Backbone as ProteinMPNN parsed JSONL, in Angstrom:
{"seq_chain_A": "XXXXXXXXXXXXXXXXXXXXXXXXXXXXXXXXXXXXXXXXXXXXXXXXXXXXXXXXXXXXXXXXXXXXXXXXXXXXXXXXXXXXXXXXXXXXXXXXXXXXXXXXXXXXXXXXXXXXXXXXXXXXXXXXXXXXXXXXXXXXXXXXXXXXXXXXXXXXXXXXXXXXXXXXXXXXXXXXXXXXXXXXXXXX", "coords_chain_A": {"N_chain_A": [[-20.789, -12.808, -4.828], [-22.963, -15.197, -3.584], [-22.227, -18.978, -4.028], [-23.892, -22.24, -4.557], [-23.903, -25.378, -5.665], [-26.324, -26.709, -5.818], [-28.323, -24.774, -6.455], [-27.755, -22.884, -7.427], [-26.281, -19.425, -8.255], [-27.255, -17.65, -5.311], [-26.862, -15.316, -3.895], [-26.087, -12.077, -4.084], [-24.152, -8.931, -4.087], [-24.109, -5.573, -4.643], [-21.61, -3.922, -5.245], [-19.072, -1.671, -6.634], [-16.632, -0.901, -6.392], [-13.274, -1.194, -5.59], [-12.83, -4.731, -4.18], [-12.301, -6.685, -0.833], [-11.488, -9.951, -0.401], [-11.999, -12.73, 2.407], [-11.801, -15.605, 3.651], [-12.471, -17.015, 7.063], [-10.131, -19.25, 8.873], [-11.338, -20.899, 10.176], [-13.733, -20.836, 8.694], [-16.43, -20.169, 9.399], [-16.675, -17.816, 8.963], [-16.837, -14.713, 6.625], [-15.019, -12.214, 5.698], [-15.135, -9.033, 4.237], [-13.577, -6.201, 2.314], [-14.021, -2.965, 1.289], [-14.722, 0.153, 0.02], [-16.967, 2.55, -0.241], [-17.608, 4.681, -2.3], [-18.98, 6.86, -1.594], [-18.626, 7.481, 1.367], [-16.012, 9.224, 3.665], [-12.548, 9.94, 2.916], [-10.811, 8.442, 4.548], [-12.271, 6.492, 5.206], [-13.382, 3.311, 5.867], [-15.24, 0.074, 4.918], [-15.823, -3.031, 6.908], [-17.172, -6.243, 6.415], [-18.456, -8.808, 8.385], [-19.518, -11.647, 7.374], [-21.167, -14.226, 8.857], [-20.626, -17.636, 9.022], [-23.376, -19.972, 8.36], [-24.108, -22.777, 6.965], [-26.625, -24.501, 7.415], [-28.325, -22.767, 7.007], [-27.522, -20.958, 5.22], [-28.248, -20.715, 2.408], [-31.413, -20.512, 2.842], [-32.367, -18.748, 3.94], [-33.338, -15.132, 3.116], [-31.704, -13.186, 4.484], [-28.686, -12.551, 5.233], [-26.325, -13.463, 8.162], [-24.946, -10.551, 9.44], [-22.072, -8.635, 10.55], [-21.461, -4.83, 10.69], [-18.298, -3.261, 10.388], [-16.838, -0.29, 11.003], [-13.599, 1.298, 10.163], [-11.303, 3.591, 10.601], [-8.402, 3.612, 10.261], [-6.743, 2.953, 7.476], [-5.032, 4.158, 5.386], [-5.217, 3.825, 2.501], [-6.453, 1.569, 0.023], [-7.552, -1.629, 0.712], [-6.318, -4.342, -0.738], [-5.897, -6.946, -0.483], [-6.591, -9.99, 1.549], [-6.338, -12.576, 4.393], [-6.855, -14.881, 6.419], [-4.97, -15.593, 9.751], [-3.368, -18.013, 11.529], [-6.041, -20.111, 13.545], [-7.599, -17.52, 13.962], [-6.676, -15.405, 14.75], [-5.693, -13.012, 13.659], [-6.374, -10.779, 11.137], [-4.825, -10.178, 8.196], [-4.116, -7.544, 6.136], [-3.046, -6.802, 2.781], [-2.344, -3.871, 1.219], [-2.536, -1.274, -1.286], [-0.798, 0.496, -1.598], [1.19, -1.075, -0.933], [1.776, -1.917, 1.649], [1.6, -4.309, 4.479], [-0.942, -5.159, 6.925], [-1.871, -5.915, 9.946], [-4.348, -6.906, 11.448], [-6.786, -6.68, 14.645], [-9.543, -7.731, 16.472], [-11.045, -6.112, 18.306], [-12.591, -6.444, 20.755], [-15.63, -3.911, 22.246], [-17.337, -4.162, 25.281], [-18.463, -2.536, 26.973], [-20.106, -0.661, 25.073], [-20.963, -2.812, 23.246], [-19.919, -3.177, 20.573], [-17.354, -4.394, 18.18], [-14.246, -3.705, 17.15], [-12.425, -3.278, 14.07], [-8.452, -3.034, 14.883], [-5.176, -1.976, 14.331], [-2.919, -3.969, 14.749], [-0.543, -4.647, 14.024], [1.947, -3.319, 11.894], [4.046, -4.398, 8.685], [7.61, -4.326, 8.862], [9.045, -4.604, 5.836], [7.899, -3.191, 3.213], [5.996, -3.902, 0.19], [6.854, -2.446, -2.926], [5.174, -1.967, -4.491], [0.829, -2.297, -5.08], [-0.432, -4.707, -3.571], [-0.853, -7.824, -4.264], [-1.732, -10.147, -3.748], [-2.17, -12.278, -0.388], [-0.957, -15.193, 1.142], [-0.833, -18.166, 3.635], [1.35, -20.767, 4.507], [0.688, -24.208, 4.773], [0.93, -25.246, 7.392], [1.078, -22.869, 8.927], [3.433, -21.532, 8.684], [4.781, -20.17, 7.262], [3.991, -17.041, 5.608], [3.1, -15.638, 2.921], [3.345, -12.993, 0.061], [2.426, -10.898, -2.644], [3.151, -8.401, -5.077], [1.707, -6.254, -7.113], [3.566, -6.173, -9.513], [5.128, -8.713, -9.371], [6.601, -8.634, -7.09], [7.865, -10.87, -4.56], [7.499, -11.835, -1.675], [8.497, -13.905, 1.525], [7.45, -14.462, 4.764], [8.032, -14.466, 8.159], [5.485, -16.715, 9.613], [4.502, -17.178, 12.202], [5.641, -14.866, 14.167], [5.343, -13.1, 12.262], [7.68, -11.635, 10.735], [9.822, -10.178, 8.578], [10.986, -12.22, 5.97], [12.509, -13.014, 2.728], [13.104, -11.725, 0.315], [11.827, -11.861, -3.523], [12.269, -11.051, -6.75], [10.911, -11.411, -9.73], [12.344, -10.787, -13.276], [10.419, -8.357, -15.136], [9.455, -8.776, -17.355], [8.628, -11.722, -16.858], [7.585, -12.265, -14.865], [5.757, -13.071, -12.191], [2.924, -13.907, -11.162], [0.626, -15.221, -9.733], [0.674, -17.362, -6.939], [0.267, -20.342, -4.989], [0.31, -22.125, -1.949], [1.183, -25.775, -1.325], [-1.523, -27.584, -0.015], [-0.719, -29.329, 1.804], [2.04, -29.851, 2.048], [4.413, -28.291, 3.391], [6.533, -26.284, 2.716], [6.327, -25.812, 0.257], [6.259, -23.913, -2.496], [3.594, -23.175, -5.579], [3.799, -21.44, -8.389], [2.519, -18.902, -10.59], [2.859, -17.413, -14.246], [3.741, -14.353, -16.153]], "CA_chain_A": [[-21.891, -13.897, -5.479], [-22.82, -16.558, -3.14], [-22.622, -20.19, -5.037], [-24.566, -23.139, -4.173], [-23.989, -26.347, -6.484], [-28.007, -27.535, -6.062], [-29.199, -23.936, -6.151], [-26.851, -21.912, -8.203], [-26.088, -18.028, -7.073], [-28.261, -17.295, -4.413], [-27.101, -14.004, -3.159], [-25.385, -11.17, -4.346], [-23.874, -7.786, -3.514], [-23.682, -4.865, -5.478], [-20.338, -3.143, -5.255], [-18.898, -1.245, -7.782], [-15.128, -0.732, -6.265], [-12.554, -2.728, -5.212], [-13.051, -5.804, -3.164], [-10.878, -8.345, -0.763], [-12.845, -11.098, 0.326], [-10.982, -13.39, 3.115], [-12.553, -16.938, 4.9], [-11.568, -17.425, 8.22], [-9.685, -20.615, 8.945], [-12.403, -22.163, 10.665], [-14.718, -21.751, 8.038], [-17.457, -19.883, 9.808], [-16.568, -16.077, 8.608], [-15.848, -14.236, 5.432], [-14.952, -11.019, 5.94], [-15.342, -8.621, 2.771], [-13.26, -5.255, 3.05], [-14.167, -2.552, 0.287], [-14.679, 1.555, 0.048], [-17.727, 3.031, -0.848], [-17.664, 5.893, -2.805], [-19.602, 8.007, -0.459], [-17.729, 7.691, 2.27], [-15.159, 9.809, 3.758], [-11.236, 9.643, 2.14], [-9.988, 7.186, 4.762], [-13.482, 5.856, 5.87], [-13.358, 1.652, 5.022], [-15.865, -1.264, 5.236], [-15.323, -4.575, 6.948], [-18.126, -6.757, 6.887], [-17.779, -10.221, 8.916], [-20.491, -12.757, 6.991], [-21.775, -15.731, 9.59], [-21.598, -18.364, 7.609], [-24.016, -21.291, 8.986], [-24.297, -23.668, 6.119], [-27.982, -24.747, 7.568], [-29.047, -21.655, 6.837], [-26.914, -19.822, 4.317], [-28.966, -20.706, 1.822], [-32.273, -21.008, 2.881], [-32.22, -17.494, 4.558], [-32.965, -14.019, 2.564], [-31.127, -12.245, 4.648], [-27.095, -12.908, 5.949], [-25.895, -12.299, 9.547], [-23.269, -9.761, 8.993], [-21.825, -7.354, 10.813], [-20.31, -4.153, 9.657], [-17.217, -2.874, 10.989], [-15.992, 0.646, 10.238], [-12.343, 1.466, 10.426], [-10.935, 4.679, 10.291], [-7.494, 3.605, 10.398], [-6.125, 2.254, 6.453], [-4.625, 5.325, 4.47], [-5.288, 3.781, 1.2], [-7.086, 0.3, -0.192], [-7.594, -2.884, 1.075], [-6.273, -5.481, -1.764], [-5.956, -8.674, -0.253], [-6.642, -10.52, 3.21], [-5.843, -13.112, 4.877], [-6.782, -14.879, 8.15], [-3.957, -16.298, 10.341], [-3.913, -19.464, 12.63], [-6.833, -19.629, 14.965], [-8.587, -16.354, 13.1], [-6.856, -14.684, 15.724], [-5.68, -11.787, 13.021], [-6.766, -10.866, 9.98], [-3.487, -9.641, 7.259], [-4.569, -6.899, 4.835], [-2.403, -6.341, 1.69], [-2.486, -2.596, 0.254], [-2.605, -0.657, -2.314], [0.521, 1.15, -1.327], [2.193, -2.281, -0.289], [1.932, -2.183, 3.142], [0.669, -5.457, 5.134], [-1.603, -4.48, 8.546], [-2.209, -7.008, 10.669], [-5.602, -6.5, 12.057], [-7.01, -7.761, 15.668], [-11.245, -7.654, 16.277], [-11.403, -5.729, 19.815], [-14.754, -6.089, 21.305], [-15.983, -3.148, 23.202], [-18.27, -4.682, 25.514], [-19.473, -1.064, 27.018], [-21.296, -0.243, 23.65], [-21.74, -3.518, 22.422], [-19.68, -3.138, 18.81], [-16.475, -4.623, 17.583], [-14.112, -2.731, 16.161], [-10.678, -3.943, 13.636], [-7.795, -1.963, 15.138], [-4.022, -2.239, 13.578], [-2.729, -4.308, 15.798], [1.109, -4.627, 13.846], [2.222, -2.994, 10.456], [4.922, -5.438, 8.933], [8.475, -3.507, 8.362], [8.862, -4.652, 4.857], [6.607, -3.153, 2.699], [6.038, -4.119, -1.293], [7.017, -1.426, -3.903], [4.017, -1.745, -5.411], [0.231, -2.496, -4.513], [-0.439, -6.02, -2.663], [-1.955, -8.891, -4.949], [-1.842, -11.919, -2.623], [-1.202, -12.542, 0.788], [-1.553, -16.134, 1.939], [-0.371, -18.653, 4.343], [1.286, -21.924, 4.137], [-0.262, -25.401, 5.135], [0.784, -25.477, 8.786], [0.51, -21.53, 9.46], [4.49, -21.482, 9.412], [4.723, -18.959, 6.516], [3.323, -16.226, 5.027], [3.911, -15.377, 1.41], [2.589, -11.907, -0.354], [2.818, -10.923, -4.005], [2.506, -7.17, -5.293], [1.088, -6.24, -8.932], [5.093, -5.818, -10.565], [5.499, -9.491, -9.436], [7.793, -8.773, -5.824], [7.501, -12.343, -4.244], [8.376, -12.378, -0.322], [8.349, -14.447, 2.497], [7.342, -14.154, 6.135], [7.944, -15.815, 9.716], [4.121, -17.075, 10.048], [4.124, -16.618, 13.573], [5.986, -13.697, 14.268], [5.317, -11.707, 10.991], [8.856, -10.849, 10.378], [10.305, -10.62, 6.999], [12.636, -13.429, 5.583], [13.141, -12.972, 2.138], [12.263, -11.272, -1.345], [12.523, -12.318, -4.486], [11.329, -10.589, -7.774], [11.813, -11.908, -11.179], [12.317, -10.026, -14.229], [9.189, -7.861, -15.554], [8.834, -9.665, -18.704], [8.274, -12.987, -16.813], [6.912, -12.053, -13.581], [4.471, -13.87, -10.844], [1.274, -12.942, -11.378], [0.044, -15.903, -8.928], [1.331, -18.546, -6.42], [-0.466, -21.123, -4.328], [0.896, -22.827, -1.301], [0.769, -26.834, -1.048], [-1.834, -27.6, 1.513], [-0.462, -30.646, 2.792], [3.708, -29.923, 2.346], [5.225, -26.532, 4.178], [7.574, -25.491, 2.053], [5.968, -26.283, -1.729], [4.822, -23.558, -3.653], [3.608, -23.466, -6.964], [3.888, -20.312, -9.279], [2.067, -18.429, -12.259], [4.006, -16.156, -14.572], [3.143, -13.632, -17.668]], "C_chain_A": [[-21.56, -14.759, -4.268], [-22.974, -17.698, -4.205], [-22.977, -21.424, -4.586], [-24.79, -24.718, -4.901], [-25.29, -26.842, -6.483], [-28.383, -26.035, -7.105], [-28.849, -22.662, -7.423], [-26.284, -20.843, -7.546], [-27.517, -17.599, -6.361], [-27.988, -15.772, -3.89], [-25.993, -13.609, -3.841], [-25.268, -9.703, -4.138], [-23.477, -6.787, -4.257], [-22.411, -3.854, -5.402], [-19.525, -2.456, -6.282], [-17.004, -0.313, -7.669], [-14.753, -1.86, -6.121], [-12.949, -3.364, -4.05], [-12.337, -6.335, -2.752], [-11.865, -9.348, -0.349], [-11.347, -12.146, 1.148], [-12.242, -14.539, 3.945], [-11.952, -17.019, 6.146], [-11.249, -18.781, 8.333], [-10.589, -21.462, 9.271], [-13.681, -22.342, 9.509], [-16.089, -20.424, 8.199], [-17.427, -17.913, 9.709], [-16.706, -16.32, 7.187], [-15.971, -12.905, 5.816], [-14.689, -10.474, 4.142], [-14.974, -7.157, 3.592], [-13.465, -4.559, 1.371], [-14.449, -0.684, 0.863], [-15.787, 1.575, -0.897], [-17.462, 4.28, -1.278], [-18.325, 7.477, -2.315], [-19.343, 8.125, 0.807], [-16.43, 8.446, 2.294], [-13.715, 8.834, 3.056], [-10.785, 8.023, 3.186], [-10.773, 6.597, 5.873], [-13.404, 4.293, 4.853], [-14.235, 0.864, 5.855], [-15.44, -2.338, 5.42], [-16.265, -4.714, 7.291], [-17.775, -7.746, 7.627], [-19.59, -10.793, 8.037], [-20.444, -13.923, 7.951], [-21.813, -16.23, 8.489], [-21.943, -19.75, 8.106], [-24.309, -21.549, 8.076], [-25.729, -23.977, 6.268], [-28.289, -23.648, 6.915], [-29.162, -20.589, 5.876], [-27.573, -19.737, 3.091], [-30.623, -20.469, 1.399], [-33.082, -19.636, 3.434], [-32.134, -15.996, 3.34], [-31.687, -12.8, 2.886], [-29.495, -12.461, 6.012], [-27.176, -12.446, 6.995], [-24.488, -11.925, 9.185], [-23.402, -8.888, 9.995], [-21.041, -6.39, 10.451], [-18.848, -3.719, 10.739], [-16.388, -1.696, 10.328], [-14.723, 1.247, 10.996], [-11.879, 2.943, 9.484], [-8.986, 4.785, 9.465], [-6.498, 3.236, 8.752], [-6.211, 3.993, 5.189], [-5.01, 4.819, 2.974], [-5.67, 2.04, 1.506], [-6.864, -0.591, 0.114], [-7.471, -4.25, -0.383], [-6.517, -7.029, -2.139], [-5.973, -8.471, 0.907], [-6.593, -11.525, 3.311], [-6.296, -13.532, 6.196], [-5.035, -15.653, 9.022], [-4.158, -17.391, 11.698], [-5.057, -19.339, 13.32], [-7.482, -18.289, 14.678], [-7.698, -15.132, 14.425], [-6.165, -13.006, 15.184], [-6.147, -11.179, 11.466], [-5.677, -9.948, 9.507], [-4.248, -9.279, 5.706], [-3.323, -6.294, 4.428], [-2.986, -4.949, 1.094], [-2.444, -1.677, -0.577], [-1.198, 0.382, -2.556], [1.533, 0.293, -0.754], [2.521, -2.414, 0.772], [1.002, -3.198, 3.498], [0.417, -4.924, 6.784], [-1.791, -6.004, 8.958], [-3.685, -6.371, 11.533], [-6.099, -7.04, 13.239], [-8.268, -6.597, 15.665], [-10.929, -7.313, 17.835], [-13.003, -5.612, 19.943], [-14.649, -5.091, 22.582], [-17.292, -3.139, 23.827], [-19.065, -3.466, 26.267], [-20.617, -0.665, 25.911], [-21.376, -1.55, 22.778], [-21.037, -3.672, 21.113], [-17.988, -3.968, 18.865], [-15.894, -3.604, 16.578], [-12.382, -3.297, 15.596], [-9.809, -2.82, 13.664], [-6.486, -2.715, 14.419], [-3.235, -2.773, 14.592], [-0.756, -4.302, 15.123], [1.144, -4.28, 12.348], [3.799, -3.383, 10.197], [5.966, -4.374, 8.192], [8.903, -3.623, 6.894], [8.127, -4.067, 3.998], [7.499, -3.277, 0.942], [5.95, -2.547, -1.666], [5.477, -0.975, -4.783], [2.253, -2.33, -4.809], [0.093, -4.108, -4.202], [-1.462, -6.925, -3.495], [-2.466, -9.829, -4.27], [-1.606, -12.158, -1.748], [-2.16, -14.15, 0.991], [-0.486, -16.708, 3.197], [0.015, -20.545, 3.85], [0.865, -23.175, 4.889], [-0.749, -25.351, 6.552], [1.009, -23.666, 9.141], [1.894, -20.832, 9.4], [5.519, -19.995, 8.769], [4.235, -18.112, 6.04], [4.033, -15.74, 4.211], [3.302, -14.064, 1.2], [3.626, -11.589, -1.729], [2.338, -9.306, -4.369], [2.395, -7.553, -7.093], [2.265, -6.416, -9.935], [5.608, -7.236, -10.291], [6.757, -9.675, -8.25], [7.078, -9.745, -5.577], [8.353, -11.8, -2.779], [7.647, -13.033, 0.455], [8.707, -14.222, 4.108], [7.464, -14.884, 7.299], [6.26, -15.675, 9.479], [3.667, -16.592, 11.374], [4.715, -15.161, 14.25], [6.27, -12.233, 13.289], [6.652, -11.032, 10.703], [8.983, -11.299, 9.038], [11.807, -11.36, 7.101], [13.138, -13.068, 4.29], [12.714, -12.107, 0.968], [12.745, -11.656, -2.429], [11.429, -11.631, -5.565], [12.359, -11.17, -9.032], [11.596, -11.056, -12.345], [10.985, -9.538, -14.538], [8.587, -8.451, -16.663], [8.499, -11.161, -18.515], [8.108, -12.792, -15.252], [6.051, -12.518, -13.193], [3.702, -13.086, -11.3], [0.389, -14.176, -9.99], [0.956, -17.101, -8.298], [0.175, -19.132, -5.543], [0.697, -22.123, -3.083], [0.497, -24.524, -1.673], [0.132, -26.768, 0.124], [-1.604, -28.563, 2.149], [1.17, -29.95, 3.344], [4.152, -28.155, 2.389], [5.825, -25.934, 3.584], [7.959, -25.979, 0.621], [5.134, -24.835, -2.065], [4.574, -23.649, -5.059], [3.499, -22.085, -7.721], [3.144, -19.91, -10.61], [2.868, -17.447, -12.782], [3.006, -15.272, -15.551], [4.11, -14.655, -18.751]], "O_chain_A": [[-20.424, -15.055, -3.895], [-23.714, -17.514, -5.172], [-21.994, -21.86, -3.988], [-25.875, -25.253, -4.675], [-25.421, -27.633, -7.417], [-28.666, -26.16, -8.296], [-29.567, -21.868, -8.032], [-25.795, -21.011, -6.429], [-28.583, -17.302, -6.901], [-28.944, -15.104, -3.493], [-25.082, -14.358, -4.195], [-26.349, -9.131, -3.995], [-22.336, -6.953, -4.69], [-22.772, -2.703, -5.645], [-19.346, -3.366, -7.092], [-16.43, 0.462, -8.435], [-15.234, -2.981, -6.286], [-13.349, -2.77, -3.049], [-11.453, -6.78, -3.485], [-13.033, -9.17, -0.004], [-10.197, -12.275, 0.728], [-13.238, -14.241, 4.603], [-10.723, -17.101, 6.155], [-12.08, -19.575, 7.893], [-10.708, -22.593, 8.802], [-14.383, -23.338, 9.332], [-16.583, -19.878, 7.212], [-18.084, -17.076, 10.328], [-16.722, -17.39, 6.579], [-17.04, -12.487, 6.26], [-14.272, -11.126, 3.184], [-15.427, -6.773, 4.67], [-13.207, -5.233, 0.374], [-14.346, -0.396, 2.056], [-15.822, 0.976, -1.972], [-17.01, 5.039, -0.421], [-18.15, 8.657, -2.616], [-19.944, 9.015, 1.408], [-15.717, 8.461, 1.291], [-13.688, 7.635, 2.778], [-10.538, 6.905, 2.735], [-10.382, 6.277, 6.995], [-13.378, 4.174, 3.628], [-14.192, 0.828, 7.085], [-14.759, -2.906, 4.566], [-16.769, -3.999, 8.157], [-16.548, -7.796, 7.707], [-20.639, -10.193, 8.27], [-19.49, -14.673, 7.746], [-22.395, -15.933, 7.446], [-21.077, -20.607, 8.277], [-25.059, -20.669, 7.656], [-26.332, -23.758, 5.217], [-28.645, -23.991, 5.787], [-30.04, -19.765, 5.62], [-27.526, -18.621, 2.572], [-31.084, -20.307, 0.27], [-34.305, -19.541, 3.333], [-31.073, -15.771, 2.758], [-31.063, -12.007, 2.181], [-29.47, -12.478, 7.243], [-27.773, -11.398, 7.243], [-23.458, -12.507, 8.841], [-24.468, -8.397, 10.368], [-19.969, -6.68, 9.92], [-18.764, -4.121, 11.899], [-15.543, -1.848, 9.446], [-14.753, 1.613, 12.171], [-12.023, 3.249, 8.3], [-8.505, 5.545, 8.625], [-5.294, 3.288, 9.0], [-7.096, 4.561, 4.549], [-5.087, 5.772, 2.199], [-5.429, 1.377, 2.515], [-5.674, -0.832, -0.091], [-8.429, -4.882, -0.83], [-6.9, -7.784, -3.032], [-5.637, -7.445, 1.5], [-6.807, -12.034, 2.211], [-6.201, -12.73, 7.125], [-4.173, -16.182, 8.32], [-5.011, -17.389, 12.585], [-5.148, -18.225, 13.836], [-8.116, -18.012, 15.696], [-8.284, -14.133, 14.842], [-6.098, -12.036, 15.939], [-5.794, -12.098, 10.727], [-5.453, -8.958, 10.203], [-4.673, -9.942, 4.76], [-2.614, -5.567, 5.123], [-4.072, -4.972, 0.516], [-1.929, -0.85, 0.175], [-0.799, 0.854, -3.621], [2.544, 0.713, -0.191], [3.56, -3.018, 1.038], [-0.154, -3.2, 3.075], [1.237, -4.47, 7.581], [-1.825, -7.001, 8.237], [-3.7, -5.307, 12.152], [-5.938, -8.257, 13.143], [-8.305, -5.432, 15.269], [-10.572, -8.238, 18.564], [-14.0, -5.042, 19.498], [-13.948, -5.246, 23.581], [-18.243, -2.493, 23.385], [-20.29, -3.444, 26.151], [-21.81, -0.433, 26.106], [-21.824, -1.437, 21.637], [-21.655, -4.441, 20.376], [-17.561, -3.992, 20.019], [-16.43, -2.951, 15.682], [-11.441, -3.608, 16.327], [-9.968, -1.833, 12.946], [-6.616, -3.856, 13.976], [-2.817, -1.955, 15.412], [0.145, -3.941, 15.88], [0.414, -4.91, 11.583], [4.701, -3.02, 10.951], [5.599, -3.679, 7.245], [9.227, -2.498, 6.514], [7.147, -4.811, 3.992], [8.636, -3.021, 0.544], [5.316, -1.668, -1.082], [5.028, -0.008, -5.398], [2.466, -2.989, -3.792], [0.842, -4.734, -4.953], [-2.682, -6.785, -3.415], [-3.633, -10.221, -4.294], [-0.417, -12.475, -1.768], [-3.378, -14.326, 1.003], [0.424, -16.025, 3.666], [-0.676, -21.314, 3.181], [0.662, -22.828, 6.052], [-1.894, -25.374, 7.002], [1.106, -23.701, 10.368], [1.938, -19.702, 9.886], [6.359, -19.244, 9.265], [3.223, -18.76, 5.773], [5.209, -15.402, 4.349], [2.595, -13.754, 2.158], [4.821, -11.81, -1.927], [1.226, -8.951, -3.98], [2.732, -8.449, -7.867], [2.018, -6.77, -11.088], [6.671, -7.386, -10.893], [7.646, -10.523, -8.333], [5.936, -9.868, -6.02], [9.533, -11.448, -2.766], [6.418, -13.002, 0.393], [9.796, -13.922, 4.598], [6.935, -15.994, 7.36], [5.798, -14.574, 9.179], [2.732, -15.829, 11.616], [3.908, -14.466, 14.87], [6.856, -11.153, 13.364], [6.642, -9.831, 10.433], [8.533, -12.295, 8.471], [12.886, -11.286, 7.69], [14.315, -12.716, 4.368], [11.497, -11.929, 0.993], [13.957, -11.844, -2.535], [10.206, -11.603, -5.427], [13.559, -11.316, -9.261], [10.478, -10.542, -12.372], [10.143, -10.365, -14.188], [7.377, -8.587, -16.846], [8.173, -11.878, -19.462], [8.835, -13.502, -14.556], [5.133, -12.457, -14.011], [3.746, -11.929, -11.719], [-0.534, -13.647, -9.371], [1.799, -17.704, -8.962], [-0.83, -18.441, -5.375], [1.723, -22.687, -3.463], [-0.534, -24.639, -2.335], [0.597, -26.237, 1.132], [-2.273, -28.775, 3.161], [1.479, -29.639, 4.494], [4.142, -27.227, 1.581], [5.773, -24.73, 3.835], [8.991, -26.323, 0.045], [3.926, -24.617, -1.975], [5.409, -24.238, -5.744], [2.524, -21.587, -7.157], [3.225, -20.625, -11.608], [3.519, -16.682, -12.071], [1.795, -15.456, -15.679], [4.027, -14.514, -19.971]]}, "name": "protein", "num_of_chains": 1, "seq": "XXXXXXXXXXXXXXXXXXXXXXXXXXXXXXXXXXXXXXXXXXXXXXXXXXXXXXXXXXXXXXXXXXXXXXXXXXXXXXXXXXXXXXXXXXXXXXXXXXXXXXXXXXXXXXXXXXXXXXXXXXXXXXXXXXXXXXXXXXXXXXXXXXXXXXXXXXXXXXXXXXXXXXXXXXXXXXXXXXXXXXXXXXXX"}
């Protein structure tokens, strides 16, 4: 659903499966990933919504671009864009993190998301959240069982892992919006 403070909820998409959402850092695109049950096993839909505030809540039709990829073996469970929207980081149900790059095929006039890189240290469980620090120096990921990983935000290389005991595991985290090395955690 899209929500506008004056108009309330103005758009809704009816999707029954798992959905991952991410705004581009410029704020002009919203990525949405989901698998429809009628699709083939490895076929995944990625939608890019162009977010133009002047027409977003006036038009019945959003400016969307549908991109299909067959590169995934499992569901996308978390997404975020890198600095300058160069890559779309996708966490999966198997604990892998892929950096997707949008490649434009001018001869066919279409865009396709391709896996540029798969990060080396995978999580043991489904990825719950991925996000970057304030200046994109670091990236952090959290899985469903509370395993927390820090990565170099530029090279996308692994730095360290932290795991709380399961009875007090992390369930959420957020970077401080201005301070590069400060995080806040929520736990069970």
